[in-house]
C-alpha atoms as one frame of an Amber mdcrd trajectory, in Angstrom:
protein
  17.937  -9.109  10.773  15.366 -11.365  12.396  13.299 -14.196  10.983  10.299
 -16.172  12.132   9.785 -19.543  10.595   7.416 -22.857  10.313   8.471 -28.776
   7.936   8.480 -31.027   5.308   9.605 -34.568   5.743  11.272 -35.674   2.537
  13.085 -39.034   2.549  15.296 -39.235  -0.517  15.956 -42.408  -2.490  19.259
 -42.462  -4.305  21.083 -44.766  -6.670  20.239 -46.024 -10.121  16.496 -46.109
  -9.563  14.275 -43.217 -10.489  13.248 -40.971  -7.633   9.737 -39.726  -7.128
   9.423 -36.515  -5.155   5.843 -37.029  -4.108   3.472 -34.519  -2.603   1.005
 -36.819  -0.964  -2.400 -35.191  -0.910  -3.801 -37.365   1.848  -5.468 -35.237
   4.505  -5.116 -36.558   8.016  -7.453 -36.080  10.936  -6.608 -32.914  12.831
  -5.071 -33.347  16.226  -5.773 -30.902  19.001  -3.289 -28.343  17.657  -4.335
 -26.775  14.337  -1.658 -26.323  11.724  -0.407 -22.879  10.869   1.140 -21.121
   7.875   3.176 -17.921   7.759   1.211 -15.073   6.215   3.811 -15.033   3.427
   1.956 -18.037   2.037  -0.795 -15.631   0.955   1.540 -13.181  -0.748  -0.209
 -11.766  -3.798  -3.703 -12.695  -2.584  -5.025  -9.145  -2.223  -3.507  -8.118
  -5.561  -5.020 -11.092  -7.378  -8.437 -10.478  -5.849  -8.233  -6.840  -6.973
  -7.308  -7.855 -10.529 -10.394 -10.050 -10.570 -12.634  -7.206  -9.375 -12.869
  -8.305  -5.757 -11.948  -6.985  -2.324  -9.187  -9.123  -0.890  -9.366  -7.494
   2.519 -13.072  -8.223   2.800 -12.528 -11.833   1.773  -9.829 -12.233   4.411
 -11.985 -10.672   7.110 -14.938 -12.881   6.195 -12.776 -15.901   7.011 -11.453
 -14.542  10.283  -8.063 -13.600   8.853  -6.252 -10.220   9.128  -7.023  -7.825
   6.306  -3.445  -6.524   6.420  -0.935  -9.225   5.434   2.099  -6.934   5.382
   3.530  -8.746   8.421   4.478 -11.940   6.620   5.668 -13.571   9.842   2.138
 -13.821  11.252   0.939 -17.370  11.798  -2.421 -18.113  10.204  -4.589 -21.243
  10.570  -4.025 -23.518   7.564  -7.618 -24.703   7.577  -8.951 -21.148   7.264
  -6.549 -20.439   4.413  -7.859 -23.485   2.568 -11.430 -22.281   3.010 -10.452
 -18.759   1.961  -8.976 -19.982  -1.323 -12.012 -22.122  -2.099 -14.452 -19.295
  -1.345 -12.389 -16.752  -3.289 -12.308 -18.950  -6.388 -16.082 -19.273  -6.209
 -17.003 -15.676  -5.426 -14.571 -14.228  -7.975 -15.605 -16.783 -10.614 -11.990
 -17.833 -11.043 -11.719 -21.634 -10.873  -7.933 -21.486 -11.402  -7.436 -19.062
  -8.498  -4.774 -21.225  -6.795  -2.819 -21.648 -10.016  -2.914 -17.901 -10.669
  -1.821 -17.073  -7.134   1.192 -19.374  -7.555   2.318 -17.171 -10.458   2.557
 -14.190  -8.077   4.822 -16.003  -5.621   8.381 -17.248  -5.634  10.894 -18.867
  -3.323  11.138 -15.677  -1.242   7.897 -16.503   0.555   9.941 -19.063   2.509
  12.008 -16.377   4.273  15.334 -17.623   5.708  14.592 -21.136   4.404  14.844
 -19.634   0.918  18.330 -18.288   1.668  19.547 -21.741   2.665  17.853 -23.346
  -0.346  19.165 -20.911  -2.962  22.711 -21.232  -1.664  22.801 -25.024  -1.502
  25.376 -26.765  -3.679  22.945 -29.112  -5.440  19.187 -29.524  -5.828  19.347
 -32.537  -3.514  21.019 -30.458  -0.822  18.335 -27.813  -1.278  15.628 -30.457
  -0.906  17.324 -31.695   2.257  16.880 -28.210   3.702  13.245 -28.238   2.637
  12.796 -31.650   4.235  14.183 -30.499   7.539  12.817 -26.994   7.910   9.699
 -26.353   5.838   7.594 -26.747   8.987   8.885 -23.305   9.920   6.778 -21.925
   7.066   3.901 -24.446   7.083   3.795 -27.027   9.850   0.974 -29.043   8.306
   2.832 -30.021   5.142   4.782 -33.172   4.306   6.837 -34.423   1.360   7.752
 -37.991   0.427   9.818 -39.548  -2.358   9.075 -42.823  -4.168  10.338 -44.431
  -7.373   8.249 -43.514 -10.366   6.077 -46.341 -11.663   7.410 -46.029 -15.235
  10.939 -46.905 -14.201  14.241 -45.058 -13.899  14.899 -41.558 -15.058  11.989
 -39.807 -13.344  11.210 -38.204  -9.984   7.937 -37.177  -8.312   7.583 -34.269
  -5.890   4.535 -34.565  -3.627   3.097 -32.205  -1.019   0.687 -33.354   1.670
  -1.491 -31.241   3.951  -3.087 -32.104   7.253  -5.503 -29.212   7.275  -8.900
 -30.810   6.788 -11.031 -32.695   4.283  -9.369 -33.145   0.921 -12.231 -31.637
  -1.096 -12.051 -28.411   0.925  -8.468 -27.649  -0.031  -8.177 -28.297  -3.766
  -7.223 -24.679  -4.475  -4.508 -24.976  -1.826  -3.098 -28.046  -3.565  -3.131
 -26.221  -6.898  -1.312 -23.328  -5.246   1.359 -25.520  -3.669   2.045 -27.586
  -6.767   2.109 -24.462  -8.913   4.559 -22.876  -6.496   6.660 -26.026  -6.302
   6.865 -26.097 -10.092   8.132 -22.506 -10.170  10.696 -23.083  -7.409  12.056
 -26.254  -8.977  12.385 -24.435 -12.289  14.345 -21.688 -10.550  16.628 -24.127
  -8.748  17.184 -26.675 -11.495  17.268 -24.415 -14.541  17.800 -26.461 -17.689
  18.124 -29.610 -15.550  14.500 -29.308 -14.454  12.308 -31.244 -16.844   8.668
 -31.690 -15.804   7.023 -34.752 -17.377   3.509 -34.741 -15.902   1.428 -33.612
 -12.934  -0.812 -35.822 -10.781  -3.821 -34.474  -8.868  -6.152 -36.504  -6.616
  -9.388 -34.838  -7.728 -11.368 -33.969 -10.827 -10.375 -30.718 -12.554 -11.630
 -27.663 -10.669 -10.581 -25.396 -13.562 -10.617 -25.892 -17.330  -7.869 -28.362
 -18.357  -6.361 -25.579 -20.480  -5.616 -23.648 -17.288  -3.530 -26.520 -15.974
  -1.778 -26.849 -19.321  -0.863 -23.145 -19.261   0.470 -23.395 -15.712   2.514
 -26.583 -16.075   3.021 -27.038 -19.811   2.715 -30.841 -19.519  -0.117 -33.404
 -19.228  -2.034 -33.218 -15.940  -3.569 -36.485 -14.738  -6.604 -36.158 -12.451
  -8.208 -38.497  -9.899  -4.816 -39.950  -8.989  -3.994 -41.443  -5.585  -1.614
 -38.572  -4.806  -0.628 -35.088  -5.910   2.763 -35.117  -7.576   5.140 -33.411
  -9.961   6.907 -36.032 -12.087  10.297 -34.661 -13.096  13.642 -35.772 -14.503
  15.680 -38.040 -12.246  18.851 -36.115 -13.123  17.524 -33.140 -11.188  18.892
 -34.162  -7.793  22.542 -33.939  -8.748  22.166 -30.666 -10.635  24.489 -27.984
  -9.202  23.078 -24.617  -8.207  25.025 -21.881 -10.026  24.785 -19.169  -7.378
  25.611 -21.173  -4.241  27.253 -19.054  -1.551  28.746 -21.055   1.288  28.798
 -18.113   3.684  25.129 -17.235   3.182  24.138 -20.895   3.352  26.008 -21.289
   6.623  24.397 -18.217   8.175  20.903 -19.339   7.209  21.323 -22.962   8.284
  22.964 -21.916  11.556  19.959 -19.721  12.298  17.528 -22.511  11.443  19.476
 -25.081  13.447  19.738 -22.842  16.501  16.062 -22.025  16.618  14.408 -25.122
  15.203  16.951 -27.910  14.785  16.014 -29.675  17.992  12.279 -29.102  17.944
  11.578 -29.912  14.302   7.811 -30.197  13.919   7.155 -30.798  17.618   5.530
 -28.764  20.335   8.549 -26.678  21.329   9.174 -25.384  17.798   5.500 -24.539
  17.360   5.318 -22.687  20.670   8.422 -20.695  19.810   6.926 -19.717  16.462
   3.734 -18.601  18.156   5.661 -16.565  20.744   7.768 -14.769  18.123   4.663
 -14.074  16.049   2.910 -12.806  19.171   5.757 -10.455  20.055   5.628  -8.952
  16.580   1.949  -8.217  17.235   2.483  -7.047  20.842   0.794 -10.050  22.460
   2.835 -13.099  23.365   0.858 -13.930  26.482   0.315 -17.509  27.571  -3.392
 -17.143  26.821  -2.740 -15.815  23.299  -0.198 -18.485  22.393  -2.345 -21.270
  23.847  -5.326 -19.964  21.889  -3.357 -19.999  18.633  -2.430 -23.623  19.287
  -5.996 -24.515  20.339  -4.938 -25.543  23.832  -5.926 -24.492  27.319  -3.120
 -22.496  28.999  -2.672 -25.122  31.719  -2.515 -27.875  29.122   0.170 -26.005
  27.194   2.208 -25.466  30.353   1.904 -29.129  31.294   3.014 -30.323  27.857
   5.998 -27.997  27.874   6.957 -29.227  31.329   6.786 -32.808  30.078   9.208
 -31.765  27.310  11.577 -30.173  29.837  10.627 -26.596  28.979   8.589 -23.755
  30.436   6.537 -21.135  28.656   8.007 -18.339  30.759  11.589 -19.302  29.878
  10.795 -19.601  26.167   9.051 -16.245  26.114  11.912 -14.643  28.032  14.389
 -15.929  25.443  12.272 -14.553  22.598  11.853 -11.200  24.358  15.603 -10.955
  24.934  16.405 -11.546  21.269  13.678  -9.147  20.142  14.908  -6.463  22.544
  18.455  -6.791  21.220  17.233  -6.452  17.648  15.039  -3.439  18.383  17.749
  -1.667  20.379  20.632  -2.326  18.032  18.878  -2.305  14.640  16.130   0.304
  14.932  15.438   3.773  16.271  12.187   2.711  17.909  11.407   4.658  21.076
  12.132   2.772  24.306   8.507   3.107  25.361   7.434   1.521  22.076   9.920
  -1.313  22.512   8.559  -1.969  25.979   5.013  -2.070  24.624   6.024  -4.367
  21.748   7.585  -6.775  24.241   4.448  -6.760  26.375   6.119  -4.882  29.243
   3.856  -2.535  31.161   6.319   0.355  31.505   9.626   1.583  30.171  11.102
   0.945  33.623  10.283  -2.736  33.173  12.347  -2.709  29.989  15.250  -1.178
  31.909  15.086  -3.901  34.563  14.877  -6.630  31.936  17.847  -5.236  29.993
  19.887  -5.160  33.184  19.073  -8.838  33.726  19.570  -9.881  30.075  22.571
  -7.775  29.090  23.940  -6.344  32.322  23.372  -2.779  31.143  20.718  -0.167
  30.396  18.691  -0.019  27.174  20.492   3.169  26.110  23.891   1.578  26.686
  22.893  -1.378  24.552  21.654   0.954  21.837  24.834   3.011  21.871  26.942
  -0.063  21.432  28.583   0.240  24.855  27.773  -3.378  25.562  30.518  -5.663
  24.275  28.800  -8.986  24.939  27.891 -11.318  22.106  24.480 -10.852  20.504
  21.918 -13.183  22.068  20.668 -13.882  18.570  24.027 -15.522  17.888  24.567
 -17.070  21.300  23.217 -20.456  22.225  23.221 -19.751  25.967  20.236 -18.569
  27.909  20.074 -15.654  30.294  18.115 -16.641  33.329  17.239 -14.296  36.131
């Protein structure tokens, strides 16, 4: 099983004071690397567009996005997703498009992050995972916690995006808060009590739509976007916690992203893995996705003590192991997927990575530890 991921930064305040899990809706100026979201963030988009009498594929294509979203590990530009949601709401005459899309999604859109979250011991522990690793799913999102202004007993959950002007992403905020509401309800069960919702803009849909989605008062034109919930939520135990599954998921996340967090190295790795799954993890392709010149990307990696070639080689090695041991894909197809020109190149690479031929690896003759589970690098 292989995963590709993207962070939230969520400082937690504990003690007798109320805690506000705040999704700050302040949009920061873009730096020279655009933020990306896994395609799973658009799960349900095509179906919802169809229900509303539209063509989801055409809408995606019109905004420079792939019409086929079946590969949920693809990285998509967050800014284009925001524009897509705004345009879809307008063209389909559905002002609550983001809220409706949230109803078609659940915690599973977060991939391996979801496994770690669902198997946490408490809601606070789950939120700690979110704080540390959400960038694997969406690297332009942030979360902060502050005491609620009305005093103890309440918490706010706030999501922030750095994807462009605030007015251009209102549907995206609706989508994220709607999804956060559903996930918190799943995690907290009867301990999850939503008091009110804060949004930093005027209603973009009839107030009744917000009432149906959240079931509580929604306050508009606030200085942040937030879900105000019961302060008892943090200590609520999760009934289906599985220590083994939690350990596997967090080990995977720590191995691949624990050191890089929301920095350059983690983002480059995500882009490489996504590129391999689409048969193009070239320096030019990855640099283009990150809006950098290839030489600039190489220089920045060197400054961080890394090299693009070494990172791509690691990703290719892990992908090759997965394909050989977990699929019946033809060797020629594996070579093509890895960006190798010929099957003979795959044979040479396997000899360097694993000390054996591709067929021997596939047959299980190789007794070495899986590179997906090993922290060491194979250099050649």
